[in-house]
C-alpha positions as CSV (number, residue, x, y, z in Angstrom):
1,M,-28.4,84.3,5.1
2,E,-28.9,80.5,5.3
3,R,-28.8,78.8,1.9
4,R,-31.6,76.3,1.1
5,F,-31.3,73.1,-0.9
6,D,-34.6,71.9,-2.3
7,P,-34.7,68.2,-3.3
8,P,-34.8,67.9,-7.2
9,F,-37.8,65.6,-7.1
10,G,-40.9,65.3,-5.1
11,E,-42.1,62.2,-3.3
12,A,-44.0,61.0,-6.4
13,E,-41.0,61.4,-8.6
14,N,-38.7,59.6,-6.1
15,A,-41.2,56.7,-5.8
16,A,-41.3,56.5,-9.6
17,L,-37.5,56.4,-9.8
18,F,-37.4,53.8,-7.1
19,R,-39.8,51.6,-9.1
20,L,-37.7,52.1,-12.2
21,L,-34.6,51.1,-10.3
22,I,-36.2,48.0,-9.0
23,S,-37.7,47.0,-12.3
24,T,-34.6,47.5,-14.4
25,A,-32.0,46.2,-12.0
26,V,-29.8,43.5,-13.5
27,D,-29.6,41.6,-10.2
28,G,-32.6,40.2,-8.4
29,I,-34.0,42.4,-5.6
30,M,-36.4,41.1,-3.0
31,V,-37.7,42.4,0.3
32,I,-38.9,40.1,3.1
33,D,-40.4,41.1,6.5
34,G,-39.4,39.8,9.9
35,R,-41.4,36.6,9.5
36,G,-39.7,35.7,6.2
37,T,-42.7,36.7,4.0
38,V,-41.8,38.1,0.6
39,R,-43.0,41.7,0.1
40,L,-41.2,42.7,-3.1
41,F,-40.0,40.5,-6.0
42,N,-38.5,42.4,-9.0
43,N,-38.3,41.5,-12.7
44,A,-34.8,40.1,-12.4
45,C,-36.0,37.7,-9.7
46,E,-38.7,36.5,-12.1
47,R,-36.0,35.8,-14.6
48,L,-33.7,34.1,-12.2
49,F,-36.2,31.9,-10.3
50,G,-38.8,31.3,-13.0
51,Y,-41.7,32.5,-10.7
52,E,-44.3,35.1,-11.5
53,P,-44.6,37.7,-8.7
54,G,-48.1,36.5,-7.7
55,E,-46.6,33.0,-7.0
56,V,-44.1,34.4,-4.5
57,L,-45.5,37.6,-2.9
58,G,-47.1,36.9,0.4
59,R,-45.3,33.5,0.8
60,N,-42.3,32.5,2.8
61,V,-38.9,33.1,1.1
62,S,-37.8,29.6,2.0
63,M,-39.7,28.4,-1.1
64,L,-36.7,29.8,-3.1
65,M,-34.2,27.7,-1.1
66,P,-33.0,24.1,-1.5
67,A,-33.0,21.7,1.4
68,P,-31.8,21.9,4.1
69,Y,-31.9,25.7,4.1
70,R,-35.6,25.7,3.3
71,E,-36.4,24.0,6.6
72,E,-33.9,25.9,8.6
73,H,-34.5,29.5,7.4
74,D,-37.3,30.5,9.8
75,G,-35.0,29.3,12.7
76,Y,-32.3,31.6,11.4
77,L,-34.7,34.6,11.6
78,E,-35.9,33.6,15.0
79,A,-32.3,33.3,16.3
80,Y,-31.5,36.7,14.9
81,R,-34.5,38.3,16.5
82,T,-33.6,36.7,19.8
83,T,-29.8,37.1,19.9
84,G,-29.2,39.9,17.4
85,I,-26.2,38.0,16.0
86,R,-25.8,38.4,12.3
87,K,-24.7,35.5,10.1
88,I,-25.3,36.9,6.6
89,I,-27.0,40.3,7.1
90,G,-24.7,43.1,6.1
91,I,-22.0,40.6,5.1
92,G,-23.0,38.7,1.9
93,R,-21.9,35.3,0.8
94,E,-22.2,32.7,-1.9
95,V,-25.1,30.3,-1.4
96,T,-27.4,28.1,-3.5
97,A,-31.0,28.9,-4.6
98,R,-33.8,26.8,-6.1
99,R,-35.7,27.6,-9.3
100,K,-39.4,26.9,-9.9
101,D,-38.4,23.8,-11.9
102,G,-36.5,22.4,-8.9
103,S,-33.0,23.1,-10.4
104,I,-30.3,24.4,-8.0
105,F,-28.0,27.2,-9.0
106,P,-25.3,29.3,-7.2
107,I,-25.9,32.9,-6.2
108,Y,-24.1,35.6,-4.3
109,L,-26.6,37.0,-1.8
110,S,-26.2,40.4,-0.1
111,V,-28.7,41.2,2.7
112,G,-29.4,44.6,4.2
113,E,-31.7,45.4,7.1
114,G,-34.1,48.3,7.4
115,V,-37.4,49.4,9.0
116,F,-40.6,49.9,7.0
117,E,-43.9,50.9,8.8
118,D,-42.2,50.3,12.2
119,E,-41.4,46.7,11.2
120,P,-38.0,45.3,10.4
121,V,-37.5,44.3,6.7
122,F,-34.6,42.7,4.9
123,V,-33.5,43.6,1.4
124,G,-31.8,40.8,-0.5
125,I,-29.7,41.4,-3.7
126,V,-29.3,38.2,-5.7
127,H,-26.5,37.8,-8.2
128,D,-26.5,34.7,-10.4
129,M,-23.1,33.0,-10.2
130,S,-23.8,30.3,-12.8
131,E,-21.8,31.8,-15.6
132,R,-18.9,32.5,-13.3
133,H,-18.9,28.9,-12.1
134,A,-19.1,27.6,-15.6
135,A,-16.2,29.7,-16.7
136,L,-14.2,28.6,-13.6
137,K,-14.9,25.0,-14.4
138,Q,-13.8,25.5,-18.0
139,L,-10.6,27.1,-16.8
140,Q,-9.9,24.2,-14.4
141,E,-10.6,21.7,-17.3
142,L,-8.2,23.6,-19.5
143,Q,-5.6,23.7,-16.8
144,A,-6.0,19.9,-16.3
145,E,-5.7,19.3,-20.0
146,L,-2.6,21.4,-20.2
147,I,-1.1,19.4,-17.4
148,H,-2.2,16.2,-19.1
149,V,-0.6,17.2,-22.4
150,S,2.6,18.2,-20.6
151,R,2.8,14.8,-18.9
152,L,2.2,13.1,-22.2
153,N,5.0,15.1,-23.8
154,E,7.3,14.2,-20.8
155,M,6.4,10.6,-21.2
156,G,7.2,10.8,-24.9
157,H,10.6,12.2,-24.2
158,M,11.2,9.7,-21.4
159,S,10.1,6.8,-23.6
160,S,12.4,7.9,-26.4
161,A,15.3,8.2,-24.0
162,F,14.6,4.8,-22.5
163,A,14.4,3.2,-26.0
164,H,17.7,4.7,-27.0
165,E,19.4,3.5,-23.8
166,L,17.9,0.0,-23.9
167,N,18.6,-0.7,-27.5
168,Q,22.3,-1.0,-27.0
169,P,22.3,-3.5,-24.1
170,L,19.6,-5.5,-25.9
171,A,21.7,-5.6,-29.1
172,A,24.7,-6.7,-27.0
173,I,22.6,-9.5,-25.4
174,V,21.6,-10.8,-28.8
175,N,25.2,-10.7,-30.1
176,Y,26.5,-12.5,-27.0
177,L,23.8,-15.2,-27.4
178,R,24.6,-15.7,-31.1
179,A,28.3,-15.9,-30.3
180,A,27.5,-18.5,-27.6
181,Q,25.4,-20.5,-30.0
182,R,28.2,-20.5,-32.5
183,T,30.7,-21.6,-29.8
184,V,28.7,-24.7,-28.9
185,A,27.2,-25.3,-32.3
186,S,29.4,-28.4,-33.0
187,V,28.8,-30.0,-29.6
188,E,26.2,-32.8,-29.7
189,D,25.9,-33.3,-25.9
190,E,22.3,-33.6,-24.8
191,T,22.7,-30.9,-22.2
192,V,24.3,-28.5,-24.6
193,I,21.6,-29.1,-27.2
194,R,19.0,-28.1,-24.6
195,A,21.1,-25.1,-23.7
196,R,21.2,-24.1,-27.4
197,E,17.4,-24.3,-27.5
198,M,17.1,-22.0,-24.5
199,M,19.6,-19.6,-26.1
200,D,17.5,-19.5,-29.2
201,K,14.4,-18.6,-27.2
202,A,16.3,-16.0,-25.2
203,A,17.6,-14.4,-28.4
204,E,14.1,-14.4,-29.9
205,Q,12.7,-12.7,-26.9
206,A,15.6,-10.1,-26.8
207,S,14.9,-9.4,-30.5
208,R,11.2,-9.0,-29.7
209,A,12.0,-6.6,-26.9
210,G,14.0,-4.6,-29.4
211,Q,11.0,-4.5,-31.7
212,I,8.7,-3.4,-28.9
213,I,11.1,-0.5,-28.1
214,K,11.3,0.5,-31.7
215,R,7.5,0.5,-32.0
216,L,7.3,2.6,-28.8
217,R,9.6,5.2,-30.2
218,E,7.6,5.2,-33.4
219,F,4.4,5.6,-31.4
220,T,5.6,8.5,-29.2
221,E,7.2,10.2,-32.2
222,K,4.0,10.0,-34.2
223,R,5.6,8.0,-37.0
224,D,3.7,5.6,-39.3
225,T,4.1,2.0,-38.0
226,S,4.6,-1.0,-40.3
227,R,1.5,-3.1,-40.8
228,A,0.7,-6.4,-42.4
229,E,-2.2,-8.8,-42.5
230,E,-2.0,-10.9,-39.4
231,S,-4.0,-13.6,-37.6
232,L,-5.5,-12.2,-34.4
233,N,-5.9,-15.6,-32.9
234,R,-2.2,-16.4,-33.3
235,I,-1.2,-13.1,-31.7
236,V,-3.6,-13.7,-28.8
237,E,-2.2,-17.2,-28.2
238,E,1.4,-16.0,-28.2
239,A,0.6,-13.0,-25.9
240,I,-1.3,-15.2,-23.4
241,A,1.6,-17.7,-23.2
242,L,4.0,-14.8,-22.5
243,A,1.7,-13.1,-19.9
244,L,1.2,-16.3,-17.9
245,V,4.9,-17.0,-17.4
246,G,5.4,-17.3,-13.7
247,S,1.6,-17.5,-12.8
248,A,1.5,-21.3,-12.3
249,P,1.6,-21.1,-8.5
250,M,-1.7,-19.0,-8.7
251,N,-3.6,-22.0,-10.1
252,M,-4.9,-19.9,-12.9
253,K,-7.5,-21.4,-15.2
254,V,-7.6,-20.0,-18.7
255,E,-10.4,-20.7,-21.1
256,K,-9.9,-19.7,-24.7
257,N,-12.9,-19.5,-27.1
258,L,-11.2,-18.4,-30.3
259,A,-13.4,-18.3,-33.4
260,A,-11.8,-20.3,-36.3
261,D,-13.3,-18.3,-39.1
262,L,-11.7,-14.9,-38.4
263,P,-10.4,-12.9,-41.4
264,G,-6.9,-11.5,-41.5
265,I,-6.5,-8.0,-40.1
266,S,-4.1,-5.3,-41.2
267,M,-2.2,-4.4,-38.0
268,D,1.2,-3.7,-36.4
269,R,1.7,-7.1,-34.9
270,I,4.0,-5.9,-32.0
271,Q,1.6,-3.2,-30.9
272,I,-1.5,-5.4,-30.9
273,Q,0.5,-8.1,-29.0
274,Q,1.4,-5.5,-26.4
275,V,-2.3,-4.6,-26.0
276,V,-3.2,-8.3,-25.4
277,L,-0.2,-8.8,-23.1
278,N,-1.2,-5.7,-21.1
279,L,-4.9,-6.8,-20.7
280,V,-4.0,-10.4,-19.7
281,R,-1.4,-9.3,-17.2
282,N,-3.9,-6.8,-15.7
283,A,-6.4,-9.6,-15.4
284,V,-3.9,-12.0,-13.7
285,E,-2.8,-9.3,-11.2
286,A,-6.5,-8.4,-10.5
287,M,-7.1,-12.1,-9.5
288,E,-4.1,-12.5,-7.3
289,D,-6.1,-12.6,-4.1
290,A,-9.4,-13.8,-5.6
291,P,-10.8,-17.2,-4.4
292,V,-11.5,-18.2,-8.0
293,R,-9.0,-17.4,-10.7
294,H,-10.6,-17.9,-14.1
295,L,-9.6,-16.0,-17.2
296,T,-11.9,-16.3,-20.3
297,V,-10.5,-15.0,-23.6
298,T,-12.9,-14.9,-26.6
299,T,-12.6,-13.8,-30.2
300,R,-15.4,-13.6,-32.7
301,L,-16.8,-11.6,-35.6
302,T,-19.3,-8.8,-34.7
303,G,-22.5,-8.1,-36.6
304,E,-20.8,-5.1,-38.2
305,G,-18.0,-7.4,-39.6
306,D,-15.3,-6.3,-37.1
307,V,-13.2,-8.7,-35.1
308,L,-13.9,-8.6,-31.4
309,A,-11.6,-9.8,-28.6
310,S,-12.8,-10.0,-24.9
311,F,-10.9,-10.7,-21.7
312,R,-13.0,-11.6,-18.6
313,D,-11.5,-12.1,-15.1
314,T,-13.0,-13.1,-11.8
315,G,-11.3,-10.5,-9.7
316,P,-12.9,-7.9,-7.4
317,G,-13.8,-5.5,-10.2
318,L,-13.2,-1.8,-10.3
319,S,-14.7,1.1,-8.4
320,E,-16.9,3.7,-10.2
321,E,-14.3,6.4,-9.6
322,V,-11.6,4.3,-11.3
323,V,-13.9,3.2,-14.1
324,R,-14.8,6.9,-14.9
325,R,-11.1,7.7,-15.5
326,L,-9.8,4.2,-16.4
327,F,-8.2,5.1,-19.8
328,E,-6.7,8.4,-18.7
329,P,-3.0,8.6,-18.2
330,F,-1.6,8.1,-14.7
331,V,-4.8,6.4,-13.3
332,T,-3.9,3.1,-11.7
333,T,-5.1,0.7,-8.9
334,K,-1.6,-0.8,-8.6
335,E,0.6,0.4,-5.7
336,N,3.7,0.7,-7.9
337,G,1.9,1.3,-11.3
338,M,2.4,4.3,-13.5
339,G,-1.1,4.2,-15.0
340,I,-0.2,4.7,-18.6
341,G,-0.7,1.1,-19.9
342,L,-4.4,1.3,-20.7
343,S,-4.1,4.8,-22.0
344,I,-1.4,3.7,-24.5
345,C,-3.5,0.5,-25.3
346,R,-6.5,2.7,-26.2
347,S,-4.4,5.0,-28.4
348,I,-3.0,1.9,-30.2
349,M,-6.5,0.5,-30.9
350,E,-7.8,3.9,-32.1
351,A,-4.8,4.3,-34.4
352,H,-5.8,0.9,-35.9
353,G,-9.4,2.1,-36.5
354,G,-10.7,0.1,-33.6
355,R,-11.7,0.8,-30.0
356,L,-11.1,-0.4,-26.5
357,W,-13.6,-0.4,-23.6
358,M,-14.4,-2.1,-20.3
359,T,-17.6,-3.6,-18.8
360,P,-18.3,-5.2,-15.4
361,A,-18.2,-9.0,-15.6
362,P,-21.2,-11.0,-14.4
363,E,-19.2,-12.7,-11.7
364,G,-18.1,-9.4,-10.2
365,G,-14.8,-9.0,-12.1
366,A,-14.0,-6.9,-15.1
367,E,-14.2,-7.6,-18.9
368,F,-12.2,-5.7,-21.4
369,H,-13.0,-5.7,-25.1
370,F,-11.4,-4.4,-28.2
371,T,-12.5,-4.4,-31.9
372,L,-10.4,-4.2,-35.0
373,P,-11.7,-3.7,-38.6
374,A,-11.4,-6.8,-40.7
375,T,-9.5,-6.4,-44.0
376,A,-10.3,-9.7,-45.7
377,P,-13.7,-11.3,-46.4
378,R,-14.7,-14.5,-44.6
379,D,-13.6,-17.7,-46.3
């Protein structure tokens, strides 16, 4: 005897279950006919796209697409009707969609094909990929930050190793210079006197290099640096003189507008001098091929009582891409540069309670500024 299996529900119950499925589905479900007209638009679609069903039903589905897909969708349908070649039907892929407010968001679209009342229809399942994309972006940022921290740690170790290796030869240089000075101290020949003066300057610069290395080690090892009240103008003058050594053939014009009434500033003199030296050298290198080589250095008090220093060049300026990442480590426009100078400079300024930033110069070059908090009242 043949066994019969009766369906558990009748047509009415099945229709009710189908409506329940459509209305409670987490993903968007829509049905379009062969002409692209929307025939069904469930609750999840309302939430995703921001449209009421009455605003979408009976209209072309391209209204939910951004350009250029909006204009090309009907052509896709026509090509499928003509050739039968599927591009997304039965496959599914990640695309973008357009909300009622005009915003674009990523979706994963799965499309199935069927027949309803002797007409072809297409069922689309829409899954919002926004959260996945945001999570992926956050993961990529975290990975980039980890790489960044790892590089900084490597730079700290490398700087400490360099400092250790360089201190010994620098100390030997100073000792040899002092010995040479003592050797010729009693000779009054004009040439020897001139040589003694040059040895004094060489010893002074070697000692200064040793101090720079010491401060670099302190900076990378997170130690407290020694600070004292200093004149920013004097530090700027000294750093400019050092930075311009060897730039005479470039016919460089330097204009200094240094305010005479600046208060003293509590600072690590070597570190701030390194910041100024870096900014001036960057400006000189930027103007190497410029038709006009004019560097303007300005110091003044701000309305908030801080001391401001500005360095403006007439070079070619910087691209938007470089400007966005200018103070990040390992970002450089120099062929052989490491790209850590400005990153260290900004860290030094922030450690002093100040800040460092860049603005485009009116003549097309770049203008760097830094501020430091004043520690003494104006006289």
